[in-house]
Structure formats: C-alpha cells, structure tokens
C-alpha positions in Angstrom: 0.0 0.0 0.0 2.7 2.5 1.0 5.0 1.8 -1.9 2.2 1.9 -4.6 0.2 4.6 -2.9 -3.3 5.3 -4.3 -5.1 7.8 -2.1 -8.4 7.4 -4.0 -8.4 3.7 -3.5 -7.6 4.0 0.2 -10.4 6.6 0.6 -12.9 4.3 -1.2 -11.9 1.5 1.3 -12.6 3.7 4.2 -15.9 4.8 2.8 -16.8 1.1 2.2 -16.0 0.3 5.8 -18.1 3.2 7.1 -21.0 2.4 4.8 -21.2 -1.1 6.3 -21.7 0.3 9.8 -18.4 -0.9 11.1 -16.3 1.4 13.3 -12.7 0.2 13.4 -9.8 -0.7 11.1 -6.3 -2.2 11.5 -3.4 -1.4 9.1 0.3 -2.1 9.0 3.4 -0.1 8.7 5.9 -2.0 6.5 9.1 -1.0 8.1 11.2 -1.1 4.9 8.9 1.4 3.2 9.3 3.9 6.1 13.0 3.3 6.8 14.5 2.0 3.5 18.1 2.4 4.9 19.1 2.1 8.5 18.6 5.4 10.2 17.2 7.1 7.1 13.4 7.7 7.0 11.3 8.3 4.0 9.3 11.4 5.1 6.8 10.9 2.2 5.6 7.7 3.8 5.1 9.4 7.1 3.1 12.1 5.4 0.9 9.4 3.9 0.5 7.9 7.3 -0.6 11.3 8.6 -3.1 11.6 5.7 -4.5 8.1 6.3 -5.1 8.8 10.0 -6.8 12.1 9.2 -9.1 10.3 6.8 -10.0 7.8 9.5 -10.6 10.6 12.0 -12.8 12.3 9.5 -15.0 9.2 9.3 -14.9 8.6 13.0 -13.2 5.3 12.6 -11.2 3.8 15.5 -7.7 2.8 14.4 -5.3 0.0 15.3 -1.9 0.7 13.7 0.5 -2.3 13.6 4.2 -1.3 13.9 6.2 -4.3 12.6 4.7 -6.6 10.0 7.2 -9.3 10.7 5.1 -12.4 9.8 2.1 -12.0 7.4 0.2 -14.7 5.5 3.1 -17.1 5.5 5.7 -14.5 4.6 8.4 -12.6 6.6 8.8 -8.9 5.9 11.9 -7.0 7.1 14.1 -4.3 5.6 17.0 -5.6 3.6 19.4 -3.8 5.9 18.3 -5.9 8.8 20.0 -9.0 7.3 20.2 -12.0 9.6 20.3 -9.9 12.8 17.7 -10.8 15.5 15.1 -8.1 16.0 14.8 -9.0 19.7 18.4 -9.6 20.8 20.7 -7.7 18.4 21.7 -4.3 20.1 21.5 -2.3 16.9 18.1 -3.8 15.8 16.7 -3.1 19.3 17.9 0.5 18.9 16.5 0.9 15.4 13.1 -0.7 16.2 12.8 1.6 19.3 13.6 4.7 17.2 11.1 3.6 14.5 8.4 3.1 17.1 8.9 6.6 18.5 9.0 8.1 15.0 5.7 6.5 14.1 4.1 7.3 17.4 4.8 11.0 16.9 2.4 10.8 14.0 -0.1 8.6 15.9 -0.2 11.2 18.7 -1.7 13.9 16.4 -4.8 11.6 16.2 -4.9 10.4 19.7 -8.7 10.4 19.9 -9.2 7.9 17.1 -6.4 5.5 17.9 -7.9 2.8 20.2 -4.7 0.7 20.4 -1.3 0.2 18.9 0.0 -3.3 18.3 3.7 -4.2 18.3 3.4 -6.2 15.1 1.6 -9.0 13.3 2.0 -12.4 14.9 5.6 -11.8 16.0 5.3 -15.1 18.0 5.4 -17.0 14.6 8.9 -15.6 13.8 11.7 -18.2 14.2 13.8 -15.4 15.7 11.4 -15.1 18.6 12.3 -18.6 19.8 16.0 -18.0 18.9 16.1 -14.9 21.1 14.4 -16.5 24.1 12.0 -15.3 26.8 14.2 -12.7 28.4 15.1 -10.9 25.2 11.5 -11.0 23.8 10.1 -9.6 27.1 12.7 -6.8 27.3 12.0 -5.8 23.6 8.3 -5.8 24.2 8.6 -3.6 27.2 11.0 -1.2 25.5 8.9 -0.8 22.4 5.7 -0.2 24.5 7.6 2.5 26.4 8.9 4.1 23.2 5.3 4.5 21.9 4.1 5.9 25.2 6.9 8.4 25.3 5.1 10.1 22.5 1.5 9.0 23.4 1.0 8.9 27.1 -1.6 6.4 28.2 -2.1 4.7 24.8 -3.3 1.1 25.0 -0.7 -1.4 23.7 -1.3 -5.0 22.4 1.2 -7.6 21.2 -0.6 -8.6 18.0 0.1 -12.3 18.6 -2.2 -15.2 17.7 -3.5 -18.5 19.1 -0.1 -20.1 19.6 0.3 -18.0 22.8 -2.2 -20.7 24.1 -1.0 -23.9 22.5 2.7 -23.5 21.6 5.8 -23.0 23.5 7.0 -19.6 22.4 8.5 -16.7 24.4 5.3 -14.8 23.8 3.4 -16.3 26.7 0.7 -14.3 28.5 3.1 -13.6 31.4 5.9 -12.3 29.1 4.4 -9.3 27.3 5.4 -6.5 29.6 4.1 -3.0 28.8 1.0 -4.3 27.0 -2.5 -3.6 28.2 -4.5 -6.4 26.6 -3.9 -9.7 24.8 -4.7 -10.4 21.2 -6.2 -13.6 19.8 -6.3 -14.6 16.1 -8.1 -17.8 14.9 -9.7 -19.4 11.9 -11.5 -22.7 11.2 -8.5 -24.2 9.2 -7.6 -27.8 10.1 -3.9 -27.6 9.4 -3.6 -24.5 11.6 -5.3 -26.1 14.5 -3.7 -27.8 17.5 -6.7 -30.2 17.6 -8.3 -32.4 14.9 -11.1 -30.2 13.6 -13.3 -30.9 10.7 -14.1 -27.5 9.2 -16.8 -24.9 9.9 -19.6 -27.5 10.6 -17.6 -29.3 13.3 -18.7 -28.2 16.9 -15.0 -28.4 18.1 -14.0 -26.0 15.3 -16.8 -23.6 16.3 -15.6 -23.7 20.0 -12.0 -23.0 19.4 -12.2 -19.2 19.2 -14.4 -18.8 22.3 -11.9 -21.1 24.1 -8.8 -19.2 23.1 -10.5 -15.9 24.1 -11.7 -17.3 27.4 -8.2 -18.7 28.2 -6.6 -15.3 27.4 -9.3 -13.5 29.4 -8.3 -15.5 32.5 -5.0 -13.6 32.2 -6.3 -10.1 31.4 -8.4 -8.1 28.9 -8.6 -9.6 25.4 -8.9 -8.2 21.9 -10.2 -10.8 19.3 -8.0 -9.1 16.7 -8.4 -11.4 13.8 -11.1 -13.8 12.8 -13.0 -15.0 9.7 -14.5 -17.9 7.9 -11.3 -18.1 5.9 -12.1 -18.7 2.2 -15.5 -16.8 2.3 -16.8 -19.0 -0.5 -19.0 -21.5 1.3 -22.1 -19.4 1.9 -24.3 -21.6 4.1 -21.4 -23.1 6.0 -19.9 -19.7 7.0 -23.3 -18.3 7.8 -23.9 -21.1 10.3 -20.4 -21.0 11.7 -20.3 -17.3 12.4 -23.8 -17.2 13.8 -22.6 -19.6 16.6 -19.0 -18.4 17.0 -19.4 -14.7 17.3 -22.0 -14.6 20.2 -19.9 -17.2 22.0 -16.7 -15.1 21.6 -18.6 -12.0 22.7 -19.8 -13.7 25.8 -16.2 -14.3 26.9 -15.9 -10.6 27.5 -13.6 -9.6 24.6 -12.9 -5.9 24.1 -13.6 -5.9 20.4 -13.2 -8.0 17.3 -11.9 -7.4 13.8 -12.7 -9.4 10.6 -9.7 -10.4 8.5 -9.8 -8.6 6.1 -11.7 -5.8 4.4 -11.1 -6.6 0.7 -10.0 -9.6 -1.4 -6.4 -9.1 -2.4 -5.3 -8.5 -6.0 -1.6 -8.8 -5.5 0.2 -12.0 -6.6 3.5 -11.0 -5.2 5.1 -12.3 -2.0 3.6 -14.1 -0.1 0.5 -14.4 -2.3 2.3 -16.1 -5.2 2.5 -19.2 -2.9 -0.5 -18.5 -0.6 -3.3 -18.0 -3.2 -6.0 -18.9 -0.7 -5.0 -15.9 1.4 -6.3 -13.6 -1.4 -10.0 -14.4 -0.9 -10.6 -13.6 2.8 -12.3 -10.2 2.3 -15.5 -9.1 4.0 -16.3 -7.5 0.6 -15.5 -8.4 -2.9 -13.3 -6.3 -5.3 -16.3 -4.2 -6.1 -16.9 -3.4 -2.4 -20.0 -5.6 -2.1 -20.6 -7.6 1.1 -20.2 -11.3 0.4 -23.1 -13.7 0.6 -23.2 -15.6 3.9 -21.7 -12.7 6.0 -24.9 -10.7 6.4 -25.8 -12.1 9.8 -22.3 -11.7 11.1 -22.2 -8.0 10.0 -25.6 -7.4 11.7 -24.2 -8.8 14.9 -21.0 -6.8 14.8 -22.7 -3.5 13.9 -25.4 -4.1 16.5 -22.9 -4.6 19.3 -20.9 -1.6 18.2 -24.1 0.6 18.3 -25.3 -0.9 21.6 -22.7 -2.5 23.8 -25.4 -3.4 26.3 -26.7 -5.9 23.7 -23.6 -8.0 23.9 -24.2 -11.7 24.9 -23.5 -12.7 28.5 -21.9 -16.1 29.4 -24.2 -19.0 30.5 -23.9 -20.1 34.1 -20.9 -22.4 34.3 -21.2 -26.0 35.2 -17.5 -26.9 35.3 -14.3 -24.9 35.8 -11.1 -25.7 33.9 -8.0 -24.9 36.0 -4.9 -23.0 35.0 -2.0 -24.0 37.2 0.4 -21.6 39.0 3.4 -22.5 36.9 2.0 -20.5 34.1 2.2 -17.4 36.3 4.9 -14.7 36.2 6.5 -15.8 39.5 6.9 -19.4 38.5 10.5 -20.5 38.3 11.7 -21.1 34.7 12.6 -24.8 35.4 9.0 -25.6 36.3 7.4 -24.3 33.1 8.1 -27.4 31.1 5.7 -29.5 33.1 2.5 -27.7 32.0 3.8 -26.3 28.8 1.3 -24.6 26.5 1.8 -27.2 23.8 0.4 -29.8 26.3 -1.9 -27.8 28.6 -3.5 -25.5 26.0 -4.3 -28.4 23.7 -5.8 -30.5 26.5 -7.8 -27.6 27.9 -9.2 -26.9 24.4 -10.4 -30.5 24.2 -11.8 -30.3 27.7 -13.7 -27.1 26.8 -15.3 -28.8 23.9 -16.2 -32.1 25.7 -17.7 -30.1 28.6 -20.0 -28.3 26.2 -20.8 -31.6 24.4 -21.8 -33.0 27.9 -24.1 -30.0 28.5 -21.7 -28.4 31.0 -21.0 -24.7 30.3 -17.2 -24.3 31.1 -15.3 -21.4 32.5 -11.6 -21.0 33.1 -10.1 -20.3 36.5 -6.9 -19.7 38.3 -6.3 -20.6 42.0 -7.3 -17.1 43.1 -10.6 -17.3 41.1 -11.8 -20.8 42.3 -15.6 -21.1 42.6 -17.1 -21.5 46.0 -16.7 -25.1 47.4 -19.6 -27.2 46.1 -20.6 -24.7 43.4 -19.1 -26.7 40.5 -16.4 -29.3 39.9 -12.9 -28.0 39.0 -11.0 -30.0 36.3 -7.2 -29.9 35.8 -5.8 -31.6 32.7 -2.1 -30.8 33.1 0.9 -32.9 34.2 1.7 -31.7 37.7 0.9 -29.4 40.6 3.5 -28.0 43.0 3.3 -28.9 46.6 2.1 -25.5 47.9 -0.4 -25.2 45.1 -1.8 -28.7 45.8 -2.1 -27.9 49.5 -4.1 -24.8 48.7 -6.4 -26.8 46.5 -6.9 -29.5 49.1 -8.0 -26.8 51.6 -10.6 -25.8 49.1 -11.6 -29.5 48.7 -11.9 -29.9 52.4 -14.5 -27.2 52.5 -16.7 -29.1 50.0 -15.0 -28.7 46.7 -14.8 -31.4 44.0 -11.4 -31.4 42.2 -10.8 -33.7 39.2 -7.4 -34.4 37.6 -6.9 -36.1 34.2 -3.4 -37.4 33.4 -1.4 -37.3 36.7 2.3 -37.4 36.0 4.3 -40.1 37.8 7.0 -37.5 38.7 4.5 -35.9 41.1 4.0 -39.0 43.1 6.2 -38.7 46.3 5.3 -39.5 49.9 3.3 -36.3 50.4 1.4 -36.7 47.1 0.6 -40.4 47.9 -1.0 -39.3 51.2 -3.1 -36.7 49.5 -4.4 -38.9 46.7 -4.7 -42.0 48.9 -2.6 -44.3 46.7 1.1 -45.0 46.0 3.0 -46.1 42.9 3.8 -49.8 43.1 5.3 -50.6 39.7 5.5 -49.6 36.1 3.7 -51.4 33.3 4.3 -51.7 29.5 3.2 -48.4 27.9 0.5 -49.6 25.6 -3.1 -48.9 24.8 -5.5 -50.2 27.5 -9.3 -50.5 27.8 -11.1 -49.0 30.7 -14.7 -49.8 31.7 -16.2 -46.8 33.5 -19.6 -45.1 33.7 -21.1 -48.1 32.0 -19.0 -47.7 28.8 -15.7 -49.0 27.5 -12.9 -46.5 26.7 -9.5 -46.9 25.0 -6.6 -45.1 26.5 -3.6 -44.4 24.3 0.0 -44.9 25.5 1.3 -42.1 27.7 3.2 -39.4 25.8 5.7 -39.4 28.8 6.7 -43.0 27.9 5.5 -44.3 31.3 2.5 -46.2 32.4 2.5 -46.9 36.1 0.7 -49.2 38.5 -0.8 -47.7 41.7 -2.0 -49.4 44.8 -4.8 -47.7 46.8 -4.3 -47.0 50.4 -7.3 -44.9 51.4 -8.6 -44.0 47.9 -11.6 -45.7 46.4 -11.0 -47.4 43.0 -13.7 -46.3 40.5 -12.4 -48.1 37.5 -9.6 -50.5 36.4 -8.0 -51.1 33.1 -8.0 -54.3 31.1 -4.9 -55.5 33.0 -6.7 -55.1 36.3 -4.8 -52.0 37.3 -6.5 -49.1 39.1 -7.1 -46.2 36.7 -9.8 -44.0 38.1 -9.7 -43.2 41.9 -11.3 -40.9 44.4 -10.1 -39.7 47.8 -12.3 -38.0 50.3 -11.0 -34.9 52.1 -13.1 -33.2 54.6 -16.4 -32.3 53.0 -15.2 -32.7 49.4 -13.5 -35.2 47.0 -10.3 -35.4 45.0 -10.9 -37.7 42.0 -8.3 -38.5 39.3 -7.6 -40.6 36.2 -4.1 -41.7 35.6 -4.5 -41.2 31.8 -5.2 -38.0 29.9 -8.8 -38.3 28.8 -8.2 -35.3 26.5 -5.3 -37.0 24.7 -7.5 -40.1 24.3 -10.4 -38.0 22.9 -8.1 -36.1 20.5 -6.6 -39.4 19.2 -10.1 -40.9 18.7 -11.1 -37.8 16.8 -8.3 -38.6 14.3 -10.3 -41.7 13.4 -13.8 -40.0 13.4 -15.3 -36.9 15.0 -18.0 -39.1 16.6 -15.4 -41.4 18.2 -13.7 -38.4 19.8 -16.9 -36.6 20.9 -18.4 -39.7 22.7 -15.9 -38.9 25.4 -18.3 -36.2 26.5 -20.1 -39.0 28.4 -16.9 -39.4 30.6 -17.2 -35.7 31.5 -20.9 -36.0 32.3 -20.3 -39.0 34.5 -17.9 -36.9 36.7 -20.5 -34.3 37.4 -23.8 -36.2 37.4 -22.8 -39.6 38.9 -19.4 -39.4 40.6 -20.4 -41.7 43.4 -22.3 -44.3 41.4 -19.9 -44.8 38.4 -19.4 -48.5 37.9 -16.0 -49.9 39.1 -15.7 -52.9 36.9 
C-alpha cells in the first residue's frame, strides 16, 4: 500500500468500511517502506500515514496501527538492511526498532482520539527469531517498544498482535511475558492444518468452539482483543453463515474488548507471499467491487449491532464446570517448572476439555487458583501434568470445605510420599506403555500410550477405586478430604479423545459421556 500509494483507493476502502456500519480498522506499517536504509526515514511515507489517520478521524473510525509486520500470510517482511540480525536480541536492531516506534508514534499522537490501540506487530510469535532470542530478550524488547510509543502518546493502549499459539505452543510470547501491553490479542480461523486439535471444518462443533476457548483462556489472564477472525475462504455461503452465527456470540460472551474481521477486501496482489498463498487472497469481507459477500450478512448485523449498543452483547451461560490453569504459568513461576505444563500440552488438552464439557451439556469457565468457585458450586477440572506442593495444599484446603477437584493425566513424577498421602494411593510398579481398555460409567474407553513414555501401577491406600484397566490396574480413583473429594484418572482423557477424533469426529466426541459422569454420577460410576 505504502509503496504503490493510491489515495483514492484508500479513501474508497474507508468509505466502504463506514457504509457497512463498522467502526474500526487495523493497518500495517511495512518497516522497509518507512526506513529504507538504517537510520534514514522516507518522510513521504510518514506524510501518507498522517493523511490516512486524518481520513480515519474524518469518518470517526477507530484505528489500530501495527508497527512491525514481521510475519504475514506465511511470509516474513523485514528491511534488507536488517540482514540476519535478530530483532529482539541484536543491540542495533533493538535501537533501530525503538527509534522507528517513536517516530511513528509522533504521527499517531496527532490523532490520539481515534487510535484505540497500537500493536507491536503482526504475529511476532510466529517468527523463528522469537524462539531464537528467548523469553528474556523478547520480554525486554516488548517492554522497550511499548515504552517508546508511550513516550510520544501517554496512556495509549498497547497490544502484542500475537495469535492462538500463545495458548497452544511453547513460544517466548506467553501471557506472562508481554510487559508493557494492556490487553492480549487472539487470532483464529477454522482451518484444520492451523489447529492444535483435529477439527473438521466450519460445521464441526469443536472448530466452532476454538475461538471462544482461546478468548476465554486469554481472558483469564487479562483483557482480550479478538484481533483477527474470519471464515477463511469466504466461498461456502451456508457453512460460513452457520459457523459465524454460533461463534461470534460465544466469543462476545467471553468478555472480549472488540473483534476485527480479517480482512476488508479480497487481495489482487500475486507478489510475495501471495504467489504461494493463493487462498489468502479471498478472505475479504467484501469483494473487489466493495459488495458484502453472501453468507456474511448475519455476522455483519451482529457486529454493527454490538458496536451501536454494547449493552446488547451476549453474556456467558452459568458455568457447570471450571477448567483450572496451574500456578506454573504465572509470572512468578521458576523457569525450570514451566516445562511440566507447557502450552503445547496444557493448551491443547484444555481446548479439548472445553469442547467435551459443552458436548456434555456443561458450560465451562476457566479459573486460576485465586478465582476458584465456592466449594460445592461446581467441579474444577485440571488436565495438566503436575501441581507444585504448595499449590496442591491450597487446592486441598478448598476441597476440604466441600470442593470437587478432578485431575486427568497425573504425571508419575508428582508421586512422592506427600502426594501419595493426599491422593490416597502409591506407585507400586511400572507397566508396559501400551493402549488399554477401561470400563467406567457403563461404557468402554480406549486409553492411548502415555506421551511421557511411562504407564504406572498404583495401589490404593485410602482411595476408592472407581475403574480399572483391562490388565486389572486401578485407573480412576477418588479420595475424600473433609467435605469434598479429590478424584483422578491416571490417563489423559483429553489426549484419548483427540486421538479418537483422528479416526472419526463421533469417536472423539463420545468422550463427553466421561465428563458428564464426573458431574452427574461421581459416586455411582461402575467400578468394573
């Protein structure tokens, strides 16, 4: 856009946006266009930026400028003078990016009333150099760039611009490592090869539940901006109409602070990255003539209605089960503890638990230890590997007052003397790590081998055995504590359901009956 500047075309786009009744737009500053040589700015481009912001203000549009494109549609965009230097760890690149942020923010500041947030860049967590730099360097860069923008625009809201892999991948851009930002961003689409779980397109209930889950998970950490969403190809009229009619109200009910469709227009360009990513060219809300695409009418009515009357936003249903985020995802957690409940494991399992809870008729919510429901109000489910001793003690105090805590996939490394006393069972041996069948809640279930390469045999001390596997080993147990119960399964139910979904969606979704049994018949489940 900046290199091939066409003011008339840009103005038409803004008019189209306003005519649709929408009130916000996000755009990107391609760094190489504004700073073609290190330390030398192209002032013509900054004049164009000023003009664009003035046009947005004239139409009363709220604006979200994005500073560093970085990753976009499968391509990486940096100035040539950057070379192979790491944006986040190279001293000169840190200095240049800070200077560029301040230079752009001087222009933003002239239009402070229409800029609702500034994001650091587009999906910087997808860049290989993020992982290469590491958590410390990424966090320091994030803080420094936010401070540079605020040096010119006091009080402006900042967002990282990262996508769903903050939840389900092990990148430095975790929710506790974005200092200086005010809200988190989520991007998500119903595309199977982009998903951490086996989804089957827009008609699949799991696919429809992923965006609400990601937003709810992020919302447990702070305010959330659903910064990118869409039906992707925008060609399947009935499918996208039904998908969006379910997804958007569910996302809104998580309490997000806004949502942006990706993107306004279909894309004409066949240059990088579109020469290889042809499908990325047809994501527009409107076609090349500016006409709203078929199948998107209801979604547009929802969005414009909420923009006009925020009081009409959907509210969440009363929760029937709480999914628990452990303390080792918090900022104070020691680095060496983070691997146990890494996002690549915990996020994926929680996404599956969210879906199966809904399949079972249980509206889920997501909680941290400080947000636990009142004892007896609803069961709390944990699907991670391990809980630290102090955290587990706090949970057991909640259980003793009448709480019901459920744990799927207990890691053997947790099982010391203190843990054995709490759960009422001890590890007696290890068994061959193979698939096993479990009869529980009047149905048979196939558990896959443990991803930790260990399957262990436990012997109950004071715990009640609710189910055994086909080898006769205890698999599902329950221990009473005060007025409440601590129930657990040695296997990850979520891993089993995800594997079954790889065979057929119905095979995976039948695991909802397991969830329902925990809540509706925890004391009467058969113990064959």
